N, CA and C of each residue as an Amber inpcrd file, in Angstrom:
protein
   396
   7.3000000   0.3390000  28.7020000   6.9200000  -0.7700000  29.5480000
   5.6700000  -1.3970000  28.9720000   5.6750000  -2.6970000  28.8470000
   4.5160000  -3.4180000  28.3610000   3.6590000  -3.8170000  29.5380000
   2.3680000  -3.7290000  29.3760000   1.4380000  -4.1520000  30.4050000
   0.6030000  -5.2880000  29.8440000   0.4530000  -6.3510000  30.5990000
  -0.3290000  -7.4970000  30.1780000  -1.4990000  -7.6450000  31.1280000
  -2.6790000  -7.8880000  30.5930000  -3.8450000  -8.1130000  31.4370000
  -4.3700000  -9.5190000  31.1940000  -4.7370000 -10.1940000  32.2570000
  -5.4580000 -11.4510000  32.1560000  -6.8160000 -11.1680000  32.7650000
  -7.8650000 -11.3430000  31.9880000  -9.1930000 -10.9390000  32.4380000
 -10.1960000 -12.0680000  32.2510000 -11.2880000 -12.0300000  33.0380000
 -12.3610000 -12.9910000  32.8010000 -12.9310000 -12.7770000  31.3990000
 -13.4210000 -13.8350000  30.7610000 -13.9080000 -13.7510000  29.3840000
 -14.9950000 -12.6940000  29.2220000 -15.8640000 -12.5500000  30.2140000
 -16.9380000 -11.5720000  30.0870000 -16.4470000 -10.1310000  30.1980000
 -15.1930000  -9.9190000  30.5200000 -14.6270000  -8.5750000  30.6210000
 -13.7800000  -8.2070000  29.4130000 -13.6510000  -9.1110000  28.4390000
 -12.7460000  -8.8750000  27.3170000 -13.0930000  -7.6320000  26.5190000
 -14.3580000  -7.2660000  26.4530000 -14.7630000  -6.0990000  25.6740000
 -14.1120000  -4.8240000  26.1920000 -13.6800000  -4.8360000  27.4210000
 -13.1490000  -3.6340000  28.0440000 -11.6320000  -3.5310000  27.9960000
 -10.9350000  -4.4740000  27.4150000  -9.4810000  -4.5200000  27.5450000
  -8.7280000  -3.6910000  26.5220000  -8.9970000  -3.8400000  25.2340000
  -8.1940000  -3.1520000  24.2250000  -8.9730000  -3.0200000  22.9280000
  -8.4910000  -2.1610000  22.0540000  -9.0670000  -2.0540000  20.7210000
  -8.8220000  -3.3750000  20.0050000  -9.7410000  -3.8010000  19.1210000
  -9.5750000  -5.1030000  18.4610000  -8.2320000  -5.2690000  17.7580000
  -7.7260000  -4.2300000  17.1280000  -6.4630000  -4.3640000  16.4080000
  -5.2610000  -4.4890000  17.3460000  -5.4440000  -4.2230000  18.6380000
  -4.3520000  -4.3260000  19.6030000  -4.4490000  -5.6050000  20.4370000
  -5.4110000  -6.4330000  20.1520000  -5.7370000  -7.5370000  21.0400000
  -5.4230000  -8.8780000  20.4020000  -4.8020000  -9.7340000  21.1480000
  -4.5820000 -11.1150000  20.7240000  -5.0600000 -12.0030000  21.8580000
  -5.9720000 -12.8930000  21.5580000  -6.6040000 -13.7140000  22.5850000
  -6.0130000 -15.1170000  22.5940000  -5.8360000 -15.6690000  23.7840000
  -5.3450000 -17.0280000  23.9320000  -5.9650000 -17.6140000  25.1940000
  -6.3810000 -18.8640000  25.1300000  -6.9440000 -19.5230000  26.3060000
  -5.8220000 -20.2490000  27.0300000  -5.7090000 -20.0140000  28.3320000
  -4.6490000 -20.6050000  29.1510000  -5.3010000 -21.4060000  30.2680000
  -4.8550000 -22.6280000  30.4600000  -5.3940000 -23.4750000  31.5260000
  -4.7750000 -23.0970000  32.8660000  -5.5550000 -23.2940000  33.9040000
  -5.0860000 -23.0770000  35.2740000  -4.9190000 -24.4560000  35.9070000
  -3.7410000 -24.7140000  36.4770000  -3.4720000 -26.0240000  37.0810000
  -4.2280000 -26.1660000  38.4000000  -4.2270000 -27.3700000  38.9300000
  -4.8800000 -27.6150000  40.2220000  -4.2140000 -26.8290000  41.3500000
  -2.9950000 -26.3740000  41.0970000  -2.2790000 -25.5570000  42.0890000
  -2.4460000 -24.0640000  41.8030000  -3.4260000 -23.7100000  40.9400000
  -3.7320000 -22.3250000  40.5630000  -2.5860000 -21.6690000  39.7990000
  -1.8350000 -22.4410000  39.0500000  -0.7170000 -21.9110000  38.2760000
  -1.0930000 -21.8350000  36.8060000  -0.5090000 -20.8490000  36.1210000
  -0.7060000 -20.7280000  34.6790000   0.6580000 -20.7430000  34.0000000
   0.6580000 -21.0840000  32.7250000   1.8710000 -21.0030000  31.9200000
   1.6440000 -19.9300000  30.8770000   2.4910000 -18.9260000  30.8790000
   2.3860000 -17.8530000  29.8990000   2.9280000 -18.3830000  28.5730000
   2.1340000 -18.3110000  27.4960000   2.6370000 -18.7910000  26.2030000
   3.9530000 -18.1140000  25.8370000   4.8560000 -18.8820000  25.2380000
   6.2020000 -18.3730000  24.9530000   6.1880000 -17.1300000  24.0710000
   5.2430000 -17.0470000  23.1200000   5.2220000 -15.8620000  22.2550000
   4.9100000 -14.5970000  23.0550000   4.0800000 -14.7000000  24.0890000
   3.8000000 -13.5390000  24.9390000   4.9780000 -13.2730000  25.8710000
   5.5060000 -14.3540000  26.4290000   6.6260000 -14.2660000  27.3690000
   7.7940000 -13.5180000  26.7330000   8.1350000 -13.9030000  25.5130000
   9.2640000 -13.2830000  24.8170000   8.9360000 -11.8710000  24.3430000
   7.7530000 -11.6880000  23.7610000   7.3810000 -10.3810000  23.2150000
   7.2910000  -9.3080000  24.2930000   6.8740000  -9.7020000  25.4900000
   6.6880000  -8.7290000  26.5600000   7.8880000  -8.6230000  27.4910000
   8.8980000  -9.4380000  27.2720000  10.1160000  -9.3320000  28.0680000
   9.9930000  -9.8660000  29.4810000   9.1600000 -10.8880000  29.6790000
   9.0720000 -11.4790000  31.0090000  10.3920000 -12.1520000  31.3510000
  10.7110000 -12.1890000  32.6570000  11.9310000 -12.8460000  33.1070000
  11.5730000 -13.7410000  34.2770000  12.1280000 -13.4900000  35.4420000
  11.9070000 -14.3640000  36.5870000  10.7720000 -13.9020000  37.4880000
  10.3540000 -12.6460000  37.3570000   9.2970000 -12.1220000  38.2170000
   8.3140000 -11.2860000  37.4130000   7.0730000 -11.2370000  37.9290000
   6.0760000 -10.3310000  37.3850000   5.4590000  -9.5650000  38.5400000
   4.9630000  -8.4050000  38.2360000   4.1650000  -7.6600000  39.1970000
   2.7220000  -7.9840000  38.8520000   1.9360000  -8.3740000  39.8320000
   0.5650000  -8.8130000  39.6160000  -0.3770000  -7.8430000  40.3190000
  -1.3080000  -7.2690000  39.5610000  -2.2350000  -6.2830000  40.1040000
  -3.6580000  -6.7430000  39.8190000  -4.5270000  -6.7340000  40.8360000
  -5.9440000  -7.0390000  40.6620000  -6.6820000  -5.7100000  40.6180000
  -7.4100000  -5.4750000  39.5230000  -8.1110000  -4.2080000  39.3660000
  -9.3380000  -4.3990000  38.4910000 -10.4770000  -3.9200000  38.9480000
 -11.7150000  -3.9440000  38.1630000 -12.0120000  -5.3200000  37.5720000
 -11.8740000  -6.3610000  38.3630000 -12.1720000  -7.7080000  37.9050000
 -11.1490000  -8.2780000  36.9410000  -9.9920000  -7.6440000  36.8530000
  -8.9500000  -8.0990000  35.9350000  -7.6700000  -8.3760000  36.7060000
  -6.8450000  -9.2290000  36.1440000  -5.5230000  -9.5050000  36.6810000
  -4.5260000  -8.9350000  35.6830000  -3.7020000  -8.0050000  36.1260000
  -2.7400000  -7.3330000  35.2530000  -1.3520000  -7.8380000  35.6110000
  -0.6310000  -8.3320000  34.6150000   0.7190000  -8.8530000  34.8280000
   1.7140000  -7.9320000  34.1470000   2.6860000  -7.4500000  34.9100000
   3.6790000  -6.5220000  34.3870000   5.0630000  -7.1450000  34.5580000
   5.8440000  -7.2160000  33.4790000   7.1930000  -7.7710000  33.6090000
   8.0340000  -6.9500000  34.5900000   8.7650000  -7.6400000  35.4540000
   9.6880000  -6.9820000  36.3770000  11.0950000  -7.3390000  35.9270000
  11.8810000  -6.3370000  35.6610000  13.2670000  -6.5720000  35.2650000
  14.0710000  -6.8350000  36.5280000  14.5450000  -8.0630000  36.6870000
  15.2530000  -8.4440000  37.9040000  16.6680000  -7.8930000  37.9590000
  17.2270000  -7.5380000  36.8250000  18.6000000  -7.0610000  36.7950000
  18.6280000  -5.5400000  36.7080000  18.7970000  -4.8920000  37.8570000
  18.8080000  -3.4320000  37.8830000  20.0410000  -2.8550000  37.1970000
  21.0280000  -3.6860000  36.9390000  22.2350000  -3.1870000  36.2840000
  21.9610000  -2.7720000  34.8430000  20.8190000  -3.2110000  34.2870000
  20.4700000  -2.8150000  32.9190000  20.4610000  -1.2930000  32.7960000
  19.8060000  -0.6210000  33.7460000  19.7410000   0.8380000  33.6960000
  21.1250000   1.4440000  33.8530000  21.9200000   0.8690000  34.7460000
  23.2690000   1.3910000  34.9610000  24.0900000   1.3010000  33.6780000
  23.9980000   0.1730000  32.9980000  24.7440000   0.0080000  31.7430000
  24.2960000   1.0140000  30.6940000  22.9910000   1.2000000  30.5790000
  22.4640000   2.1390000  29.5830000  22.8800000   3.5730000  29.9050000
  22.8400000   3.9260000  31.1790000  23.2580000   5.2700000  31.5930000
  24.7350000   5.4710000  31.2770000  25.5670000   4.4910000  31.6460000
  27.0080000   4.6070000  31.3850000  27.3060000   4.7120000  29.8950000
  26.6440000   3.8950000  29.0730000  26.8450000   3.9760000  27.6210000
  26.5500000   5.3800000  27.1150000  25.4210000   5.9140000  27.5550000
  25.0070000   7.2400000  27.1120000  26.0050000   8.3090000  27.5500000
  26.4420000   8.2540000  28.7960000  27.3780000   9.2600000  29.3100000
  28.7400000   9.1650000  28.6220000  29.1990000   7.9590000  28.3750000
  30.4780000   7.7860000  27.6640000  30.3600000   8.3290000  26.2470000
  29.2210000   8.0540000  25.5940000  28.9910000   8.5930000  24.2460000
  28.9450000  10.1170000  24.2350000  28.5700000  10.6970000  25.3680000
  28.5440000  12.1570000  25.4840000  29.9270000  12.7240000  25.8130000
  30.8950000  11.8410000  26.0260000  32.2600000  12.2940000  26.2520000
  32.6950000  12.3920000  27.7040000  31.8710000  11.9400000  28.6350000
  32.2530000  11.9940000  30.0440000  33.2830000  10.9150000  30.3600000
  34.1830000  11.2350000  31.3090000  35.1510000  10.2580000  31.8010000
  35.6060000  10.6850000  33.1870000  36.2840000   9.7770000  33.8690000
  36.8440000  10.0780000  35.1820000  35.8000000  10.5010000  36.2010000
  36.1630000  11.4850000  37.0280000  35.2810000  11.9730000  38.0930000
  33.9950000  12.5810000  37.5400000  34.0990000  13.2480000  36.4070000
  32.9160000  13.8610000  35.7910000  31.9080000  12.7730000  35.3920000
  32.4240000  11.6470000  34.8830000  31.5620000  10.5150000  34.5330000
  30.8390000  10.0020000  35.7770000  31.5740000   9.8490000  36.8750000
  30.9850000   9.3740000  38.1220000  29.9100000  10.3300000  38.6240000
  30.1990000  11.6340000  38.6000000  29.2250000  12.6360000  39.0520000
  27.9460000  12.5960000  38.2210000  28.0990000  12.5540000  36.9100000
  26.9320000  12.5230000  36.0190000  26.1570000  11.2170000  36.1700000
  26.8850000  10.1160000  36.3780000  26.2310000   8.8230000  36.5790000
  25.3390000   8.8660000  37.8190000  25.8420000   9.4410000  38.9080000
  25.0510000   9.5550000  40.1400000  23.7970000  10.3850000  39.9060000
  23.9430000  11.5010000  39.1850000  22.7850000  12.3640000  38.8880000
  21.7350000  11.6070000  38.0780000  22.1950000  10.9370000  37.0290000
  21.2700000  10.2260000  36.1470000  20.6110000   9.0450000  36.8680000
  21.3610000   8.3520000  37.7040000  20.8200000   7.1980000  38.4250000
  19.6780000   7.6070000  39.3430000  19.7830000   8.7870000  39.9370000
  18.7160000   9.2800000  40.8150000  17.4360000   9.5850000  40.0380000
  17.5470000   9.8040000  38.7480000  16.3810000  10.1390000  37.9260000
  15.6540000   8.9020000  37.4000000  16.2700000   7.7360000  37.5240000
  15.6850000   6.5200000  36.9500000  14.3630000   6.1630000  37.6220000
  14.3290000   6.1090000  38.9510000  13.1100000   5.6840000  39.6410000
  11.9290000   6.5890000  39.3070000  12.0600000   7.9280000  39.3970000
  10.9160000   8.7750000  39.0130000  10.4940000   8.5710000  37.5590000
  11.4550000   8.3430000  36.6750000  11.1200000   8.1260000  35.2610000
  10.3410000   6.8250000  35.0850000  10.7640000   5.7780000  35.7790000
  10.0660000   4.4920000  35.6960000   8.6640000   4.6180000  36.2900000
   8.5500000   5.3260000  37.4060000   7.2330000   5.5330000  38.0100000
   6.3040000   6.2710000  37.0460000   6.8490000   7.2470000  36.3200000
   6.0530000   7.9780000  35.3350000   5.6180000   7.0460000  34.2010000
   6.5200000   6.1680000  33.7430000   6.1690000   5.1960000  32.7030000
   5.0470000   4.2680000  33.1620000   5.1250000   3.8330000  34.4060000
   4.0860000   2.9570000  34.9540000   2.7530000   3.6890000  34.9920000
   2.7830000   4.9340000  35.4350000   1.5660000   5.7450000  35.4830000
   0.9650000   5.8990000  34.0790000   1.8120000   6.1680000  33.0900000
   1.3400000   6.3070000  31.7120000   0.7840000   4.9840000  31.1910000
   1.4450000   3.8800000  31.5260000   0.9630000   2.5600000  31.0950000
  -0.3930000   2.2540000  31.7150000  -0.5720000   2.6260000  32.9760000
  -1.8630000   2.4290000  33.6330000  -2.9620000   3.2140000  32.9210000
  -2.6550000   4.4460000  32.5220000  -3.6370000   5.2720000  31.8050000
  -3.9760000   4.6610000  30.4510000  -2.9640000   4.1560000  29.7570000
  -3.1940000   3.5230000  28.4540000  -4.0580000   2.2740000  28.6240000
  -3.7440000   1.4710000  29.6290000  -4.5180000   0.2490000  29.8750000
  -5.9640000   0.5860000  30.2190000  -6.1590000   1.6180000  31.0240000
  -7.5130000   2.0300000  31.3930000  -8.2790000   2.5130000  30.1660000
  -7.6190000   3.3070000  29.3380000  -8.2400000   3.8100000  28.1140000
  -8.5590000   2.6720000  27.1570000  -7.6300000   1.7340000  27.0120000
  -7.8260000   0.6110000  26.0940000  -9.0010000  -0.2500000  26.5170000
  -9.2380000  -0.3400000  27.8120000 -10.3110000  -1.1990000  28.2980000
 -11.6830000  -0.7040000  27.8540000 -11.7930000   0.5490000  27.4870000
 -13.0650000   1.1190000  27.0560000 -13.3920000   0.7380000  25.6190000
 -12.3760000   0.5420000  24.7850000 -12.5810000   0.3820000  23.3490000
 -12.6040000  -1.0440000  22.8320000 -12.3280000  -2.0170000  23.6550000
 -12.2190000  -3.3860000  23.1420000 -13.5930000  -3.9960000  22.8910000
 -13.7270000  -4.6800000  21.7730000 -14.9360000  -5.4470000  21.4580000
 -14.5010000  -6.8520000  21.0540000 -14.9970000  -7.8480000  21.7480000
 -14.6540000  -9.2390000  21.4520000 -15.4750000  -9.6970000  20.2570000
 -14.8290000  -9.9380000  19.1260000 -15.5260000 -10.3050000  17.8940000
 -16.1630000 -11.6860000  17.9780000 -15.7640000 -12.5060000  18.9380000
 -16.4000000 -13.8180000  19.0620000 -17.8380000 -13.6800000  19.5490000
 -18.1950000 -12.5450000  20.1470000 -19.5770000 -12.3180000  20.5590000
 -20.5190000 -12.3750000  19.3640000 -20.0720000 -11.8620000  18.2140000
 -20.8920000 -11.8850000  17.0060000 -21.1760000 -13.3230000  16.5670000
 -20.2170000 -14.2020000  16.7890000 -20.3580000 -15.5920000  16.3570000
 -21.1190000 -16.4280000  17.3820000 -20.7200000 -16.3060000  18.6480000
 -21.2660000 -17.1710000  19.6840000 -22.3500000 -16.5210000  20.5310000
 -22.5110000 -15.2030000  20.4120000 -23.5520000 -14.5100000  21.1590000
 -23.3210000 -14.4560000  22.6480000 -22.0510000 -14.4420000  23.0820000
 -21.7360000 -14.3830000  24.5230000 -22.0720000 -13.0380000  25.1070000
């Protein structure tokens, strides 16, 4: 899972290691709307919804996969490749489907830890130039 943070400029030092960071200035419309640049939108897998979290003076945007059937398709592909069919396929599919939510929750927890850790190591190199 990719995690995206939008932060105030004075907080950039806390976001990520320099080699992991790409900075872009985005305008906010009079209606408080932003447009996510297409290169970020595509690279991070944004679709129709995002999860928005306010934390430590930062706005964190997380792509939300609107089509839950993605997991079902992946589970079915895997089970068929393992040789399951008929009733056994259905039974295994039910078991695996119940494991998806806890697995996703664990991924989110791990992503939160990575984001928190990354926020400690980031240094905005423009400070050297502009003295911000």
